[in-house]
The first five atom37 places (N, CA, C, CB, O) and aatype in JSON, in Angstrom:
{
  "aatype": [8, 4, 1, 1, 6, 10, 13, 8, 15, 4, 17, 3, 9, 10, 10, 3, 14, 6, 13, 10, 8, 0, 18, 1, 8, 7, 9, 19, 10, 5, 4, 14, 3, 7, 9, 18, 1, 1, 9, 13, 14, 1, 9, 13, 16, 18, 15, 0, 3, 18, 14, 6, 11, 0, 10, 9, 0, 16, 9, 11, 3, 12, 7, 15, 4, 14, 4, 14, 1, 4, 10, 12, 15, 11, 0, 15, 13, 3, 10, 10, 7, 10, 13, 15, 3, 12, 5, 3, 1],
  "atom_mask": [
    [1, 1, 1, 1, 1],
    [1, 1, 1, 1, 1],
    [1, 1, 1, 1, 1],
    [1, 1, 1, 1, 1],
    [1, 1, 1, 1, 1],
    [1, 1, 1, 1, 1],
    [1, 1, 1, 1, 1],
    [1, 1, 1, 1, 1],
    [1, 1, 1, 1, 1],
    [1, 1, 1, 1, 1],
    [1, 1, 1, 1, 1],
    [1, 1, 1, 1, 1],
    [1, 1, 1, 1, 1],
    [1, 1, 1, 1, 1],
    [1, 1, 1, 1, 1],
    [1, 1, 1, 1, 1],
    [1, 1, 1, 1, 1],
    [1, 1, 1, 1, 1],
    [1, 1, 1, 1, 1],
    [1, 1, 1, 1, 1],
    [1, 1, 1, 1, 1],
    [1, 1, 1, 1, 1],
    [1, 1, 1, 1, 1],
    [1, 1, 1, 1, 1],
    [1, 1, 1, 1, 1],
    [1, 1, 1, 0, 1],
    [1, 1, 1, 1, 1],
    [1, 1, 1, 1, 1],
    [1, 1, 1, 1, 1],
    [1, 1, 1, 1, 1],
    [1, 1, 1, 1, 1],
    [1, 1, 1, 1, 1],
    [1, 1, 1, 1, 1],
    [1, 1, 1, 0, 1],
    [1, 1, 1, 1, 1],
    [1, 1, 1, 1, 1],
    [1, 1, 1, 1, 1],
    [1, 1, 1, 1, 1],
    [1, 1, 1, 1, 1],
    [1, 1, 1, 1, 1],
    [1, 1, 1, 1, 1],
    [1, 1, 1, 1, 1],
    [1, 1, 1, 1, 1],
    [1, 1, 1, 1, 1],
    [1, 1, 1, 1, 1],
    [1, 1, 1, 1, 1],
    [1, 1, 1, 1, 1],
    [1, 1, 1, 1, 1],
    [1, 1, 1, 1, 1],
    [1, 1, 1, 1, 1],
    [1, 1, 1, 1, 1],
    [1, 1, 1, 1, 1],
    [1, 1, 1, 1, 1],
    [1, 1, 1, 1, 1],
    [1, 1, 1, 1, 1],
    [1, 1, 1, 1, 1],
    [1, 1, 1, 1, 1],
    [1, 1, 1, 1, 1],
    [1, 1, 1, 1, 1],
    [1, 1, 1, 1, 1],
    [1, 1, 1, 1, 1],
    [1, 1, 1, 1, 1],
    [1, 1, 1, 0, 1],
    [1, 1, 1, 1, 1],
    [1, 1, 1, 1, 1],
    [1, 1, 1, 1, 1],
    [1, 1, 1, 1, 1],
    [1, 1, 1, 1, 1],
    [1, 1, 1, 1, 1],
    [1, 1, 1, 1, 1],
    [1, 1, 1, 1, 1],
    [1, 1, 1, 1, 1],
    [1, 1, 1, 1, 1],
    [1, 1, 1, 1, 1],
    [1, 1, 1, 1, 1],
    [1, 1, 1, 1, 1],
    [1, 1, 1, 1, 1],
    [1, 1, 1, 1, 1],
    [1, 1, 1, 1, 1],
    [1, 1, 1, 1, 1],
    [1, 1, 1, 0, 1],
    [1, 1, 1, 1, 1],
    [1, 1, 1, 1, 1],
    [1, 1, 1, 1, 1],
    [1, 1, 1, 1, 1],
    [1, 1, 1, 1, 1],
    [1, 1, 1, 1, 1],
    [1, 1, 1, 1, 1],
    [1, 1, 1, 1, 1]
  ],
  "atom_positions": [
    [[0.83, -1.19, 0.0], [0.0, 0.0, 0.0], [0.87, 1.26, 0.0], [-0.94, 0.0, 1.21], [0.58, 2.21, -0.73]],
    [[1.91, 1.27, 0.8], [2.78, 2.45, 0.89], [3.53, 2.7, -0.42], [3.78, 2.29, 2.03], [3.73, 3.85, -0.81]],
    [[3.96, 1.62, -1.09], [4.66, 1.8, -2.37], [3.74, 2.47, -3.39], [5.15, 0.44, -2.92], [4.16, 3.38, -4.11]],
    [[2.49, 2.02, -3.44], [1.53, 2.6, -4.37], [1.29, 4.08, -4.06], [0.2, 1.83, -4.33], [1.28, 4.91, -4.96]],
    [[1.1, 4.38, -2.78], [0.86, 5.77, -2.37], [2.06, 6.66, -2.69], [0.54, 5.83, -0.87], [1.89, 7.79, -3.15]],
    [[3.26, 6.14, -2.45], [4.46, 6.91, -2.76], [4.57, 7.16, -4.25], [5.71, 6.17, -2.25], [4.87, 8.28, -4.67]],
    [[4.34, 6.14, -5.06], [4.44, 6.27, -6.51], [3.46, 7.32, -7.02], [4.16, 4.92, -7.19], [3.85, 8.19, -7.8]],
    [[2.21, 7.25, -6.59], [1.21, 8.2, -7.05], [1.45, 9.6, -6.5], [-0.18, 7.73, -6.65], [1.14, 10.59, -7.17]],
    [[1.99, 9.71, -5.31], [2.33, 11.03, -4.76], [3.44, 11.68, -5.58], [2.76, 10.9, -3.29], [3.41, 12.9, -5.8]],
    [[4.4, 10.9, -6.02], [5.47, 11.45, -6.87], [4.9, 12.0, -8.17], [6.53, 10.37, -7.17], [5.29, 13.08, -8.61]],
    [[3.97, 11.27, -8.79], [3.36, 11.76, -10.02], [2.5, 13.0, -9.76], [2.51, 10.67, -10.67], [2.43, 13.88, -10.62]],
    [[1.86, 13.08, -8.61], [1.1, 14.29, -8.27], [2.01, 15.51, -8.17], [0.35, 14.09, -6.94], [1.64, 16.6, -8.59]],
    [[3.21, 15.32, -7.63], [4.17, 16.42, -7.54], [4.66, 16.81, -8.93], [5.36, 16.03, -6.65], [4.75, 17.99, -9.26]],
    [[4.98, 15.8, -9.75], [5.48, 16.08, -11.1], [4.44, 16.76, -11.97], [5.94, 14.8, -11.77], [4.76, 17.67, -12.74]],
    [[3.19, 16.33, -11.85], [2.12, 16.86, -12.7], [1.32, 17.94, -11.97], [1.19, 15.72, -13.14], [0.09, 17.9, -11.94]],
    [[2.03, 18.9, -11.39], [1.36, 19.99, -10.69], [0.67, 20.92, -11.71], [2.38, 20.79, -9.82], [0.95, 20.82, -12.91]],
    [[-0.22, 21.81, -11.27], [-0.96, 22.68, -12.2], [-0.05, 23.54, -13.08], [-1.9, 23.59, -11.41], [-0.38, 23.8, -14.24]],
    [[1.08, 24.0, -12.54], [1.99, 24.82, -13.34], [2.56, 24.02, -14.52], [3.14, 25.35, -12.45], [2.64, 24.53, -15.64]],
    [[2.96, 22.76, -14.27], [3.47, 21.93, -15.35], [2.38, 21.63, -16.37], [4.05, 20.62, -14.8], [2.62, 21.69, -17.58]],
    [[1.17, 21.31, -15.91], [0.08, 20.99, -16.83], [-0.27, 22.19, -17.71], [-1.15, 20.52, -16.06], [-0.6, 22.02, -18.89]],
    [[-0.21, 23.4, -17.15], [-0.46, 24.6, -17.96], [0.63, 24.74, -19.02], [-0.51, 25.87, -17.06], [0.32, 25.03, -20.18]],
    [[1.89, 24.55, -18.64], [2.99, 24.64, -19.6], [2.89, 23.53, -20.65], [4.34, 24.55, -18.88], [3.22, 23.75, -21.81]],
    [[2.43, 22.36, -20.24], [2.27, 21.23, -21.16], [1.24, 21.56, -22.24], [1.85, 19.95, -20.39], [1.43, 21.24, -23.41]],
    [[0.15, 22.2, -21.83], [-0.94, 22.52, -22.78], [-0.65, 23.77, -23.61], [-2.25, 22.7, -22.03], [-0.93, 23.79, -24.81]],
    [[-0.09, 24.8, -22.98], [0.03, 26.1, -23.63], [1.46, 26.51, -23.96], [-0.59, 27.15, -22.77], [1.67, 27.47, -24.7]],
    [[2.43, 25.79, -23.42], [3.83, 26.11, -23.68], [4.36, 27.2, -22.76], [0.0, 0.0, 0.0], [3.61, 27.86, -22.05]],
    [[5.68, 27.37, -22.8], [6.37, 28.41, -22.03], [7.24, 29.17, -23.03], [7.22, 27.81, -20.83], [7.91, 28.56, -23.86]],
    [[7.24, 30.49, -22.93], [8.1, 31.28, -23.8], [9.45, 31.43, -23.11], [7.45, 32.67, -24.12], [9.55, 31.99, -22.02]],
    [[10.48, 30.93, -23.77], [11.84, 30.99, -23.23], [12.77, 31.63, -24.26], [12.35, 29.57, -22.85], [12.57, 31.51, -25.47]],
    [[13.81, 32.31, -23.75], [14.83, 32.84, -24.65], [15.88, 31.75, -24.86], [15.47, 34.15, -24.07], [16.51, 31.28, -23.91]],
    [[16.05, 31.36, -26.1], [17.01, 30.32, -26.45], [18.42, 30.92, -26.52], [16.64, 29.65, -27.81], [18.56, 32.14, -26.56]],
    [[19.46, 30.08, -26.53], [20.85, 30.58, -26.56], [21.15, 31.5, -27.74], [21.8, 29.41, -26.6], [22.06, 32.32, -27.66]],
    [[20.41, 31.39, -28.84], [20.65, 32.27, -29.99], [19.95, 33.62, -29.85], [20.2, 31.58, -31.28], [20.01, 34.45, -30.76]],
    [[19.27, 33.84, -28.69], [18.63, 35.13, -28.43], [17.19, 35.22, -28.89], [0.0, 0.0, 0.0], [16.52, 36.21, -28.6]],
    [[16.69, 34.23, -29.58], [15.31, 34.25, -30.09], [14.4, 33.63, -29.04], [15.2, 33.48, -31.44], [14.72, 32.62, -28.42]],
    [[13.24, 34.28, -28.85], [12.25, 33.74, -27.92], [11.39, 32.72, -28.66], [11.35, 34.88, -27.33], [10.9, 32.97, -29.76]],
    [[11.24, 31.56, -28.03], [10.44, 30.48, -28.62], [9.51, 29.9, -27.57], [11.34, 29.37, -29.2], [9.8, 29.91, -26.38]],
    [[8.38, 29.4, -28.06], [7.42, 28.73, -27.17], [7.83, 27.27, -27.09], [5.93, 28.88, -27.69], [7.87, 26.57, -28.1]],
    [[8.13, 26.81, -25.89], [8.6, 25.44, -25.64], [7.48, 24.66, -24.95], [9.9, 25.43, -24.77], [6.83, 25.18, -24.04]],
    [[7.26, 23.43, -25.38], [6.25, 22.57, -24.78], [6.94, 21.4, -24.08], [5.24, 22.06, -25.85], [7.42, 20.48, -24.74]],
    [[6.98, 21.42, -22.74], [7.62, 20.31, -22.02], [6.81, 19.03, -22.19], [7.78, 20.65, -20.52], [5.58, 19.06, -22.24]],
    [[7.5, 17.92, -22.27], [6.85, 16.62, -22.43], [7.49, 15.6, -21.51], [6.92, 16.15, -23.89], [8.67, 15.7, -21.17]],
    [[6.71, 14.61, -21.13], [7.23, 13.44, -20.41], [7.17, 12.3, -21.4], [6.4, 13.12, -19.09], [6.13, 12.02, -21.99]],
    [[8.28, 11.64, -21.57], [8.36, 10.58, -22.56], [7.75, 9.28, -22.03], [9.8, 10.34, -22.97], [7.43, 9.18, -20.84]],
    [[7.6, 8.31, -22.89], [6.98, 7.04, -22.57], [7.64, 6.41, -21.35], [7.06, 6.1, -23.75], [8.86, 6.39, -21.22]],
    [[6.81, 5.9, -20.48], [7.29, 5.23, -19.27], [7.19, 3.73, -19.52], [6.46, 5.65, -18.0], [6.09, 3.19, -19.65]],
    [[8.31, 3.07, -19.58], [8.34, 1.63, -19.81], [8.5, 0.92, -18.47], [9.49, 1.25, -20.78], [9.35, 1.29, -17.66]],
    [[7.67, -0.09, -18.25], [7.7, -0.77, -16.96], [7.56, -2.27, -17.14], [6.58, -0.24, -16.05], [6.95, -2.74, -18.11]],
    [[8.13, -3.03, -16.22], [7.91, -4.47, -16.21], [6.63, -4.76, -15.41], [9.16, -5.23, -15.59], [5.99, -3.84, -14.91]],
    [[6.27, -6.03, -15.3], [4.98, -6.36, -14.68], [4.8, -5.83, -13.26], [4.81, -7.85, -14.66], [3.75, -5.25, -12.97]],
    [[5.78, -5.99, -12.36], [5.57, -5.45, -11.0], [5.33, -3.94, -10.99], [6.77, -5.78, -10.13], [4.53, -3.45, -10.2]],
    [[6.03, -3.21, -11.86], [5.81, -1.77, -11.92], [4.44, -1.44, -12.5], [6.91, -1.1, -12.75], [3.77, -0.51, -12.05]],
    [[4.02, -2.2, -13.5], [2.68, -1.98, -14.07], [1.6, -2.25, -13.04], [2.47, -2.87, -15.32], [0.6, -1.54, -12.98]],
    [[1.79, -3.28, -12.24], [0.83, -3.58, -11.18], [0.79, -2.45, -10.16], [1.19, -4.91, -10.47], [-0.28, -2.11, -9.65]],
    [[1.94, -1.85, -9.88], [2.01, -0.72, -8.96], [1.28, 0.49, -9.55], [3.47, -0.37, -8.65], [0.52, 1.15, -8.85]],
    [[1.52, 0.78, -10.82], [0.88, 1.91, -11.47], [-0.64, 1.73, -11.52], [1.44, 2.09, -12.89], [-1.38, 2.69, -11.31]],
    [[-1.08, 0.52, -11.8], [-2.51, 0.25, -11.9], [-3.17, 0.1, -10.53], [-2.74, -1.01, -12.71], [-4.38, -0.11, -10.44]],
    [[-2.4, 0.2, -9.48], [-2.84, 0.07, -8.09], [-3.52, -1.27, -7.83], [-3.79, 1.19, -7.74], [-4.5, -1.34, -7.08]],
    [[-3.01, -2.32, -8.44], [-3.46, -3.66, -8.1], [-2.34, -4.35, -7.34], [-3.87, -4.47, -9.38], [-1.18, -3.95, -7.45]],
    [[-2.68, -5.35, -6.59], [-1.66, -6.07, -5.84], [-0.93, -7.04, -6.75], [-2.28, -6.82, -4.64], [-1.56, -7.73, -7.56]],
    [[0.37, -7.09, -6.63], [1.19, -7.97, -7.44], [1.26, -9.34, -6.78], [2.6, -7.38, -7.64], [1.72, -9.46, -5.64]],
    [[0.83, -10.37, -7.49], [0.9, -11.76, -7.03], [0.14, -12.0, -5.72], [2.35, -12.16, -6.85], [0.43, -12.96, -5.01]],
    [[-0.8, -11.16, -5.4], [-1.57, -11.33, -4.18], [-2.81, -12.17, -4.43], [0.0, 0.0, 0.0], [-3.18, -12.4, -5.58]],
    [[-3.44, -12.62, -3.37], [-4.67, -13.39, -3.54], [-5.85, -12.48, -3.79], [-4.93, -14.25, -2.3], [-6.88, -12.93, -4.3]],
    [[-5.74, -11.19, -3.45], [-6.78, -10.2, -3.69], [-6.18, -9.08, -4.54], [-7.37, -9.63, -2.33], [-5.41, -8.27, -4.02]],
    [[-6.5, -9.0, -5.83], [-5.86, -8.02, -6.69], [-6.25, -6.57, -6.39], [-6.19, -8.32, -8.11], [-5.49, -5.66, -6.7]],
    [[-7.4, -6.35, -5.81], [-7.84, -4.98, -5.52], [-7.46, -4.59, -4.09], [-9.36, -4.85, -5.73], [-7.74, -5.34, -3.16]],
    [[-6.82, -3.43, -3.9], [-6.42, -3.04, -2.54], [-7.58, -2.56, -1.68], [-5.38, -1.96, -2.61], [-7.42, -2.39, -0.47]],
    [[-8.76, -2.34, -2.27], [-9.88, -1.79, -1.51], [-10.9, -2.84, -1.08], [-10.57, -0.74, -2.31], [-11.28, -2.9, 0.08]],
    [[-11.34, -3.68, -2.02], [-12.49, -4.54, -1.72], [-12.12, -5.91, -1.17], [-13.31, -4.72, -2.94], [-12.97, -6.59, -0.6]],
    [[-10.87, -6.34, -1.32], [-10.4, -7.64, -0.84], [-11.16, -8.82, -1.44], [-10.52, -7.69, 0.66], [-11.3, -9.86, -0.8]],
    [[-11.64, -8.67, -2.66], [-12.28, -9.76, -3.39], [-11.2, -10.72, -3.86], [-13.12, -9.23, -4.61], [-10.23, -10.31, -4.5]],
    [[-11.34, -11.99, -3.55], [-10.3, -12.96, -3.93], [-10.42, -13.32, -5.41], [-10.4, -14.24, -3.07], [-11.48, -13.17, -6.01]],
    [[-9.31, -13.79, -5.97], [-9.31, -14.18, -7.39], [-10.27, -15.33, -7.65], [-7.9, -14.58, -7.82], [-10.84, -15.43, -8.74]],
    [[-10.46, -16.19, -6.67], [-11.36, -17.33, -6.82], [-12.81, -16.9, -6.97], [-11.22, -18.28, -5.64], [-13.65, -17.67, -7.44]],
    [[-13.14, -15.66, -6.57], [-14.52, -15.18, -6.62], [-14.8, -14.27, -7.81], [-14.84, -14.45, -5.35], [-15.85, -13.63, -7.85]],
    [[-13.9, -14.2, -8.78], [-14.1, -13.31, -9.92], [-15.37, -13.65, -10.71], [-12.9, -13.38, -10.84], [-15.99, -12.76, -11.29]],
    [[-15.75, -14.91, -10.74], [-16.95, -15.28, -11.49], [-18.23, -14.74, -10.84], [-17.04, -16.79, -11.62], [-19.29, -14.76, -11.46]],
    [[-18.13, -14.27, -9.61], [-19.3, -13.73, -8.9], [-19.4, -12.21, -9.01], [-19.24, -14.13, -7.44], [-20.35, -11.62, -8.49]],
    [[-18.46, -11.57, -9.68], [-18.47, -10.11, -9.79], [-19.76, -9.63, -10.47], [-17.24, -9.63, -10.58], [-20.18, -10.17, -11.49]],
    [[-20.37, -8.61, -9.89], [-21.57, -8.02, -10.46], [-22.87, -8.62, -9.97], [0.0, 0.0, 0.0], [-23.94, -8.07, -10.23]],
    [[-22.8, -9.73, -9.28], [-24.02, -10.36, -8.77], [-24.44, -9.68, -7.46], [-23.8, -11.89, -8.54], [-23.64, -8.97, -6.84]],
    [[-25.68, -9.88, -7.06], [-26.19, -9.29, -5.83], [-25.36, -9.75, -4.62], [-27.67, -9.64, -5.63], [-25.06, -8.97, -3.73]],
    [[-25.01, -11.04, -4.61], [-24.21, -11.56, -3.48], [-22.81, -10.93, -3.44], [-24.09, -13.09, -3.59], [-22.2, -10.84, -2.38]],
    [[-22.33, -10.51, -4.59], [-21.03, -9.85, -4.68], [-21.05, -8.55, -3.86], [-20.65, -9.56, -6.15], [-20.1, -8.27, -3.13]],
    [[-22.09, -7.77, -3.98], [-22.18, -6.5, -3.25], [-22.27, -6.74, -1.74], [-23.39, -5.69, -3.73], [-21.79, -5.91, -0.96]],
    [[-22.87, -7.83, -1.33], [-22.95, -8.14, 0.09], [-21.59, -8.56, 0.64], [-23.99, -9.24, 0.34], [-21.27, -8.28, 1.79]],
    [[-20.78, -9.25, -0.2], [-19.46, -9.7, 0.24], [-18.47, -8.57, 0.38], [-18.93, -10.72, -0.73], [-17.56, -8.63, 1.21]],
    [[-18.65, -7.52, -0.42], [-17.7, -6.4, -0.38], [-18.21, -5.38, 0.52], [-17.45, -5.81, -1.76], [-17.57, -4.34, 0.7]]
  ]
}
């Protein structure tokens, strides 16, 4: 749980409102040649292996309950959406 919270908190810091505004509208900067240009900051593709993808998706890696909130076991996936499912969660 703490790893997931830390990971998402880091992205919240990186994607603050100031960065998102610059991402959408650009920032005017003076380049080394003296010309002012509008620059659009970007974050490049994030490549991850399975444990990192599980962390990003906020599911438990190799756990018996993939969801960190409802504690529904993998063996009960066929019951998802049924009336008894809502009583169990």
